[in-house]
Phi, psi and omega in degrees: 000129180283150181282127180277153179274150176297156180279084175219163180283156176103182182279157182302318180298318178293324179297317180295320178297315180300318180297317178295318180296317178298317181294316179296321177296319178298317179294319178297317179296312180297318177297318179295318178294321178296315178297318178299317177294324177296319179294315178299317179298317179297318178298320180293315178195127183302339180272350182294323179301319178296318177297322178296316178296318178299318179296318178297316179292328176297318177295318180300321179298329180281329188249356185297321182290313175300324177297311181300314180295322178298317179291322176295317178302314179297321178297315178294321177302318182295319184271340182268332179269117180299136180305320183300320180292315180299315181294322179297315186273332186224014180279186182306322183277356184284338177057223183295327178302315180295320179295316178296322178293318176299321178298311181295320179296318178297327180291324186259347183291129176280166175099162181260203182298338178296332180263315189297311186287322172298322177294318179300317178297320178295317181296318181293326176292330181282346179112010177289138181290163183293319181303306176299324179293319176296318178297319179299306182296317182295315179298318182294319183282328180277325193225074175273118178303321179299313181298319180299313185283323185271326186250306189291308182298312180296323185271325187247349179089157183289329178298318178294315181298317179295320180295329177277321184295311187301310177290327182294330182290339179275337187290319184305313178295323179296316178296321178299315182292310181293317181298322178298316180295315179298318179300318179298318178296311182297323180295322177294320179295319183287331186266000000 
């Protein structure tokens, strides 16, 4: 299966360069902020940077397995779903149908951000349009059935959960439609 290009304006070579530059800029920003915090911590107390690193590695020990599984899940998702099917159902020409499908998939997909964002990255590389992808991510982050049943209803009660759920269920398709148009405008400006 050939690797599909991300959905951005411009030529494929330039798109890959832009993606690498954005990723490198993100790493540079995160690295700079981390270094700044380490300096501030050292100024406050010379032993704080080591404590900060220990705290960070403790967090890494807790999340490395879900991260690894999420990336593996996205990789299998990428190779098992034929690109043609994804583009037919959720590509640029899918319109509102693709946005509604992205919304429904986001509502039922299990897993947290460890699964969702690697899958989203895989989908955009496969040729899924921005609108369905926005609806998918928004539905997943706003309306996790597991979170509703295990956390929200027991801790906040069903009236609160229902008051949040009902308007939240309407937003993903709206965000998909508006977001697709905005992405097209921004892409023209960038290209």
